[in-house]
Structures are given as C-alpha cells and as structure tokens.
ZASE-878921 format. One record per residue (C-alpha): x, y, z; residue in three letters. Coordinates in steps of 0.1 Angstrom, whole numbers, padded with zeros to 4 digits, always signed. Example, Ala and Ser with C-alpha at 12.3 -4.5 7.8 and 13.67 -1.06 7.14 Angstrom:
<rs>
+0123-0045+0078ala +0137-0011+0071ser 
</rs>
This chain:
<rs>
+0198-0614-0470met +0170-0583-0475asn +0186-0546-0479asp +0180-0542-0438ala +0195-0571-0430ser +0229-0568-0451ala +0233-0528-0438ala +0231-0541-0401val +0254-0571-0408ser +0277-0545-0426gly +0270-0513-0436ser +0240-0482-0445val +0262-0479-0482leu +0246-0515-0490arg +0210-0497-0487leu +0204-0485-0525arg +0177-0460-0514asp +0199-0445-0487phe +0227-0440-0514arg +0204-0424-0533leu +0200-0403-0509tyr +0234-0393-0499leu +0239-0388-0535gly +0208-0360-0534val +0226-0346-0503arg +0260-0344-0520phe +0247-0326-0553met +0224-0300-0533ser +0252-0288-0509ser +0282-0289-0537val +0251-0264-0558ala +0244-0247-0534met +0279-0236-0520gln +0292-0232-0560met +0262-0209-0559gln +0268-0191-0521ser +0308-0184-0537val +0296-0166-0572ala +0268-0147-0558val +0285-0135-0528gly +0315-0124-0547trp +0291-0111-0572gln +0273-0087-0548ile +0306-0078-0530tyr +0321-0066-0566ala +0291-0045-0575ile +0287-0029-0538thr +0321-0033-0517glu +0296-0031-0490asp +0299-0057-0458pro +0265-0052-0454leu +0254-0065-0487ser +0268-0095-0477leu +0247-0100-0450gly +0213-0092-0469leu +0223-0126-0489val +0221-0145-0458gly +0187-0127-0449leu +0173-0126-0481ala +0170-0164-0481gln +0162-0168-0444phe +0131-0150-0440leu +0113-0171-0468pro +0125-0200-0456met +0120-0191-0422ala +0080-0184-0435gly +0078-0215-0447phe +0095-0243-0432ile +0071-0248-0404leu +0039-0256-0429pro +0060-0276-0447ala +0071-0296-0422gly +0036-0304-0415asp +0032-0315-0454ile +0066-0337-0451ala +0043-0355-0429asp +0015-0359-0445arg +0026-0363-0481phe +0049-0382-0504asp +0085-0366-0494arg +0096-0378-0525arg +0071-0356-0545ile +0076-0326-0522ile +0119-0327-0528leu +0118-0331-0564ala +0093-0301-0568ala +0118-0278-0544ser +0147-0288-0566tyr +0128-0282-0596gly +0120-0245-0582val +0157-0243-0573gln +0167-0253-0609ala +0148-0224-0619leu +0170-0201-0597cys +0200-0209-0608ala +0187-0206-0643leu +0180-0170-0635ala +0208-0163-0620leu +0228-0174-0652leu +0202-0149-0675leu +0212-0121-0649leu +0248-0133-0651ala +0250-0130-0690leu +0231-0100-0690ala +0262-0086-0666his +0228-0069-0645glu +0240-0039-0628pro +0220-0038-0598ala +0215-0059-0564thr +0182-0058-0565trp +0173-0092-0589pro +0200-0110-0573phe +0180-0105-0541tyr +0149-0115-0557ala +0162-0145-0571val +0174-0158-0536leu +0143-0152-0518val +0126-0178-0544ala +0155-0199-0533phe +0150-0194-0495gly +0116-0205-0500ala +0122-0238-0520ala +0149-0242-0491arg +0122-0239-0465gly +0100-0271-0485phe +0133-0289-0492thr +0151-0293-0454ser +0119-0311-0434pro +0115-0334-0459ala +0149-0345-0465ile +0160-0344-0427gln +0129-0364-0420ser +0134-0391-0450phe +0168-0404-0434ala +0151-0424-0407pro +0127-0443-0428phe +0155-0456-0451leu +0178-0473-0426val +0170-0498-0395pro +0171-0474-0364val +0202-0496-0347val +0222-0475-0375leu +0207-0446-0373leu +0238-0427-0359pro +0258-0442-0388arg +0238-0427-0411ala +0233-0393-0395val +0271-0394-0398ala +0277-0407-0434trp +0246-0378-0448ala +0268-0349-0426ser +0301-0364-0442ser +0281-0364-0478ala +0273-0323-0471asn +0308-0315-0456thr +0326-0336-0482thr +0304-0314-0506ala +0314-0282-0489val +0345-0289-0495ile +0345-0297-0532ile +0315-0273-0540gly +0334-0234-0527pro +0365-0247-0543ala +0351-0257-0578leu +0329-0223-0572gly +0357-0201-0572gly +0376-0221-0596ile +0348-0217-0625leu +0343-0183-0614tyr +0376-0174-0633val +0357-0182-0667phe +0329-0161-0650gly +0297-0163-0628pro +0276-0179-0654gly +0295-0213-0655val +0288-0211-0620val +0254-0209-0626tyr +0251-0235-0655ala +0266-0260-0635thr +0243-0258-0605cys +0210-0256-0629leu +0224-0291-0642val +0229-0305-0600leu +0197-0291-0591phe +0181-0309-0620ala +0197-0339-0612ala +0184-0340-0576met +0148-0336-0588ala +0155-0369-0607val +0177-0388-0583ser +0155-0383-0556ile +0123-0395-0581ala +0139-0427-0582ala +0142-0435-0547ile +0115-0469-0537arg +0110-0465-0504ile +0083-0442-0498arg +0078-0430-0461ala +0044-0437-0440pro +0022-0408-0437val +0009-0394-0407his -0029-0391-0416val -0042-0373-0383gly -0074-0375-0359gln -0109-0360-0375ala -0109-0319-0367gly -0075-0321-0370glu -0061-0281-0379thr -0027-0283-0395ala -0023-0254-0365trp -0030-0279-0342asp -0004-0303-0359arg +0021-0276-0353leu +0012-0265-0319arg +0018-0304-0309ala +0048-0308-0326gly +0061-0276-0310ile +0044-0288-0277ala +0069-0319-0278tyr +0099-0304-0285ile +0093-0281-0250arg +0087-0311-0231ser +0112-0330-0246lys +0148-0305-0230arg +0173-0325-0246val +0159-0313-0277ile +0152-0276-0272leu +0185-0276-0253gly +0206-0292-0286ala +0185-0266-0311ile +0192-0235-0288leu +0226-0242-0279leu +0237-0248-0321asp +0213-0218-0328leu +0228-0191-0309phe +0263-0207-0307ala +0269-0209-0347val +0244-0175-0353leu +0270-0155-0328leu +0303-0173-0349gly +0289-0164-0382gly +0326-0157-0395ala +0318-0176-0431val +0299-0147-0446ala +0326-0123-0443leu +0350-0149-0462leu +0353-0123-0496pro +0364-0094-0472ile +0391-0116-0459tyr +0401-0134-0488ala +0400-0096-0511arg +0408-0073-0488asp +0429-0091-0458ile +0446-0123-0469leu +0447-0108-0506his +0437-0142-0519val +0416-0137-0545gly +0383-0157-0555pro +0404-0189-0558glu +0414-0181-0525gly +0377-0177-0515leu +0373-0211-0524gly +0397-0227-0502ala +0385-0211-0473leu +0352-0221-0477arg +0362-0253-0483ser +0389-0252-0452ala +0363-0256-0426gln +0345-0280-0447ala +0377-0302-0448val +0377-0305-0413gly +0340-0312-0408ala +0346-0342-0436ala +0372-0359-0416leu +0360-0357-0386thr +0320-0366-0401ala +0341-0400-0415val +0355-0408-0386leu +0327-0407-0368leu +0307-0425-0390ala +0335-0457-0388his +0333-0447-0350phe +0309-0431-0334pro +0306-0421-0300leu +0305-0449-0272arg +0296-0425-0244arg +0300-0384-0232his +0282-0377-0261ala +0263-0343-0244gly +0299-0335-0230ala +0315-0337-0262ala +0286-0314-0278met +0296-0288-0256phe +0330-0295-0260gly +0327-0294-0296gly +0311-0256-0299val +0335-0245-0274ala +0363-0250-0296val +0345-0237-0326phe +0348-0201-0305gly +0377-0205-0300ile +0389-0213-0333ala +0367-0185-0343thr +0382-0164-0325ile +0417-0175-0338val +0405-0166-0375phe +0394-0136-0366gly +0425-0118-0357leu +0444-0141-0386ser +0466-0121-0407glu +0483-0159-0425ser +0462-0175-0453phe +0480-0208-0439leu +0464-0199-0403leu +0435-0191-0417ser +0431-0221-0430leu +0440-0244-0408ala +0414-0222-0378ala +0384-0227-0399leu +0397-0270-0404ala +0394-0266-0361val +0362-0248-0365met +0346-0274-0392gly +0356-0305-0373ser +0344-0289-0338ala +0307-0279-0356asp +0309-0315-0367met +0308-0333-0334ile +0282-0307-0328asn +0260-0314-0356val +0261-0351-0350phe +0253-0357-0317val +0225-0331-0322arg +0213-0344-0357ser +0215-0381-0335ser +0198-0369-0304leu +0164-0351-0324val +0161-0379-0348gln +0164-0410-0319leu +0140-0386-0297ala +0111-0380-0326thr +0082-0403-0326pro +0076-0416-0362asp +0049-0388-0369ser +0063-0364-0356met +0093-0364-0378arg +0084-0334-0404gly +0074-0311-0382arg +0102-0315-0350ile +0126-0317-0384ser +0111-0286-0397ala +0113-0269-0364val +0150-0281-0360asn +0160-0266-0392met +0141-0234-0390leu +0168-0227-0357phe +0196-0241-0383val +0187-0218-0410gly +0186-0190-0379ala +0219-0195-0369ser +0235-0197-0404asn +0213-0174-0427glu +0209-0148-0398leu +0244-0151-0388gly +0253-0144-0421glu +0236-0112-0416phe +0245-0101-0378glu +0281-0109-0392ser +0272-0082-0418gly +0256-0061-0393val +0284-0061-0369thr +0313-0061-0395ala +0294-0029-0406ala +0294-0013-0373trp +0325-0021-0356phe +0349-0038-0385gly +0354-0070-0399thr +0381-0082-0374val +0364-0068-0347pro +0329-0084-0353ser +0343-0119-0355val +0363-0119-0323val +0334-0107-0306ile +0312-0135-0323gly +0340-0161-0310gly +0333-0148-0277leu +0295-0147-0278gly +0297-0183-0290thr +0318-0191-0256leu +0291-0169-0233ala +0267-0194-0252val +0279-0227-0237val +0287-0220-0200gly +0249-0202-0205thr +0234-0236-0220cys +0255-0261-0196ala +0237-0241-0165trp +0203-0242-0182leu +0202-0281-0200phe +0225-0303-0173pro +0201-0330-0188glu +0220-0323-0226leu +0255-0320-0207arg +0251-0352-0189lys +0239-0373-0217val +0260-0403-0222asp +0249-0431-0247arg +0233-0417-0282leu +0210-0448-0278his +0195-0444-0246asp +0176-0415-0259val +0139-0422-0268lys +0109-0405-0279pro +0083-0399-0252gly 
</rs>
C-alpha cells in the first residue's frame, strides 16, 4: 500500500510530505506570533500611541500586497519548495535584524518598521506558494481534512506562539527574536526536504504574466462561490480586527502585563484550535454555506462582548468564542477555494485569496489603530463588531449561491 492509499484508508497524517508541510505551517505561525507580540509590545512601550500599533500591520501589508499577485504566478510556474525555502530564509534575516535592534536598545521606531516591510515582502512570496502546495500533497477526497489539519496546526501554533512570546519577553525582546531566527531557519530546511514536486504551469506561447494574472482574476469573478467567500472574510475580519489593540487592553484596561498579553493573544487561538480538531475528525457534512455565515455572525457578537469587557476572564472567553467562530469561516472558505480551483491556477487563485486575507488581517490592524486614535479603544472594537454583523447580512443578500452551498464536495472547478 503506497502513501496515498494509506491516507485514503486512514489519515492524511500518514503521508510523510504532508507531515513536513504541517510542521512548516506550525513553526511559521509560532515564529510570527512570537515576533508580533515582541514587536507590538516594544513599539507601544516606545510610543504609547495606538496608531503606532496600526502602522505595524500596515508596514507588513503594503509590501505583501505589492508582491503577492506576481508571486502567485511564480508559484504556478516554478518549484514551490525553492520559493518557500528562499522566502523563509529572508524572514530569518529579518528576525536577525530585529535581534540586533533589540541588543542595540534602539529608541526609534522607524528601523522596526523598515524590517517589517522586508518581512511583509517575504510573506508575499510565502503565502501563495504554501497555500497552493497542500492539494498536491494529499488525495483530493481528503482535501477538506487536510485543510482542517493545516488550520489546526496553524491555530495550535497561535496558542503557543503568543504565550511563549510573552513569557520569553520577560527575559528581553532579544530572546524572542533569537528564537524566531532559529525557527525560520528550520522552516527553510524542512520545506526543502519535501519530496513531492507540484506540477508547474508552462502556459501558452506568447502569454505574458499580466495575461495569466488577468485569467486568474477573471476566474474568481466568474466563480461567485469563491468571490463571495473571499469578500465575506475580507470585510468581516477587516472590521473585527480587535487583536491589534490587545497591547492596550492588556496594559491600560485589564492591567495584566506582557504575560497577560500573551494569554489574550492565545485565547482566540484556543477556540480556533479546538474547533479545527473537531472539523478534522468530523468535517461538515451539510449546510456548509449557512455554517460559514453563522460563524462570522458569532464572531461579530463576540467582538462586541470583548470590546465592552473589563474582566480578564470574560475577555479570554470572548476571544475564545471569536476564534472558534472564525475557524468555521476559515475551514469553509479554504475548502471552497481549493475544491473550486483548477490545478493550473492554484498559485494565482491562492495569491488573490491571501491578498484579501492579508488585507483583512493587516489592514484590519491599521483600521483598528486609526479608529482607536479617533474614537477611543473600546468604541473602536464595538463599532468593528457591529460592522461585521452588517457585512454578514449584506453578503448573504449579494451571494445567495454561497449561502446555499450544502456539501463541500458538490463544489467543482470550472
């Protein structure tokens, strides 16, 4: 029995290359979460300005947005292992630069933003390559389970990463950055050890990169299930980006310090990880579209509860519910995008998808920082939660075909 047959009869975890892939996803999330905790706390300690936290997200998003679409075309046409090894190597160099800044006790914030710009550019190449790699590592019948396991690895890391970052920050930010340096270097080695080479798309004679990009965007526009899922996630998470303001909640509202900040950042991932494990063992059988809309609605309600809370335990609970609800959205969206995408366009479609995901996360952080500076921290979070609920209603009306999706495997390319 070969690896694929063993996986079909048992679990995707029997596949060696998929296990390596999961390990890379896990280490990547751990390192990024640790680094995010350290950078956020350090910059806010220097400036004590909520807008500076929003600029952390913007500094990463803008270069990522600039590179991610051409990177999707590159992922379709070149070996994804080489692309990923190189991008993780650049991220290791960024961690080294942050380490040197910490050791030098740099009092200005612009060098940190400069490093984050380079980090965001590297992520622009990482995202489409890593997202489009998974369908080539597992049998298509097990792709939803593979998506759930990948989400579980990511969210488990998001539990561990912030907590570990908060604990290590007690010994100084340099310890956090040194640990991230080791993890990013290990990722480059691990991804190179994967044996499977995904097929590359040669393209037609005379076809330009712009032609290939336009074809990918045209496909998304024609496939309204993909378009609706991406837009729902974009605007819902864009408005519900309370995570960027956690340093303010930890220090000024809940008074729990950097250790508490790590726990707050982990709480959302705890709910997400538990839900991801359940989905890996018991995937959604029916009413997938309705479950996606319901999950985003619950996310908005929990965001409002978190924004109004002055209790550390209630805040932890609200964040856990937010993570659980968002995981349902992530699972359905990721499965729909993968199942509805032809192999020849996986890199480009993943690039567009991750561009919107990045916009919802990084621009969501910037939006939260701006509205907090304008209206105050608590009103900013509450307004964002209300906006998320409005997005759910609007997308349910605009994309009835997404709301009516029943079985995930009924969705096909073309």
